N, C-alpha and C positions, 0 to 999 in steps of 0.2 A: 797355948795361945787360944783365947776364946774365939768362937766363930760368930757369924751373923746369921740369925734365923728369922724368917718372915713367913707370913701367911697373908697375902694380899690378892684378892680376887676382884678383877675389874671387867666390866661389860662396856665395850666400845661400839658405838654406832656411827656410821658415816654413809654418805649417799653419792650416787653417780651425779656428775655435773649436769645441771639442767634437769635433774631428777628424771632423766629419760629411762625408759624400760629397756636397758641395753644388756642386762645380765640374764639372757635367756636360759631356760632350763638346761639346755645342752652344754652350756659353758660354765654354769655355776659350780659344779662339782670340781672341775679342774682349777678354776680361779680360787675357790675357797681352800682347796688343798694347798695351792701355792701360797696363799696368805698364811695358812697354818705353818708352812715351812719357814716363812720369813720370821714369824713370831718365835719359833723354836731356834732358828739361827741366831737370833738376838739374845738368846739365853732365857727366854720365858717359856711358860707351859701353855700351849694352845689347848684349852679344854674343849671348845667347839667353835667353829667358824661356819656361819650359815647366813642366809638372808633371802632376799626376794629379788625381783627384776630391777629394782632401783636403789637398793641399799644393802648394807652388810652389817652383821652383828658378829663381834669377836668376844668370846669369853676367855679370859687370860688369867693364869696364875702368874703374877707380876713379881719379878726380882726388883728389889728396891734400889738397885744401882743405876737404873736408867729412868730418865724422866718420861712420863706417859706421852708427852707431846713429841718426844724423839721417837718413841715406838710407833705412834700413829703416823708420823711423817714417813718413817721407813716403810711401814706397811703400804701406805698409799703410793709412795714413789716407786717402790719395787713392783707392786702389783700392776700399776698403770703401765709401767715399762714392759712388763711381761705381756699384758693384754695387747699392747701396741706392736711389740715384736712378733707375736703370734699372728697378728693381723686378723684377730677374731671379728673385728668390726670395721666398717668403712669409716674413714676419717680417723681423727685422733681421739682416743679415749682419755678422759680425766675424771678424777673424783672432785666433788665440790669441796670448797674450803670449809674448815670447821668439822666438828664431831661432837658427840656426846659421850661422856664417860661416867659410869656409875659403879659404886663399890658394893660388894656383897660379903656376907660372912660365910664361913665354911659350911654352916648348916643349910645354906640356901643354894649350894652348888647344883643339886639335882633339879630343883625347881627352875633355876635359870637355864640350865642345860636343856631341859625339856621344852621350855619356852622358845629358845633359839632353834632347837631341832624342828619345831613345828611351825616355822615361819610361813610356809606355803598355805597351810590350813588356816593359820591365824589371819592372814591377809585376805582371805575370802570374806571375812566379816568386818575387818577394820583396816583403814588406810594407813600408810606409813605416817602421814601427818598426825592422825589420831593417836597412833602408837607412840610416836616421839613426844608429843605434847603430854601424853599420859605419864611417860617416864619422867619428864621434867617436873611435872606437878607432884608425882609420887615422892620424888627426892627433894621437893621443895626448893628447886633451883629457879632463881629469878632470871627472867629472860625478856628480851625485847623482840617482839615478833619480826621486826625488820631485819634482825640478825640471825634468823633461823634459816634453814635450808630453803632453796627455791622450791616451791610446791607446785605440782601439776594438779590442777583442780578439774 
């Protein structure tokens, strides 16, 4: 019986509700490790999960059996529940609605990995808003500014 084989690499980006800087450096490693576990538990390959104080980047080897929207929903729901149960922050933690997702070829894995790995350095020069708009333009994704993340200026 023939099998199903795939090679799908996606880069998911999502932000903290209100774009607050809630993911402090001390918490990030554990939260990102937890998110990697959610991705793996859902049958996908977490290549790297990293981000900065107000947003997350997940680079994933995606199995074609699950809709991307379902994976992102599960990542956000499970990780916000984890953060709230651990009481890492005062008040209730939530992710913003929406996300960006971008596809890459196998030959781009190292480049994307390094880009996500170096988020802290990257954001010393460029804001999340600049980064996100650059991704949307690079991938020629049409958007309405009023439907993007809440930006803190």
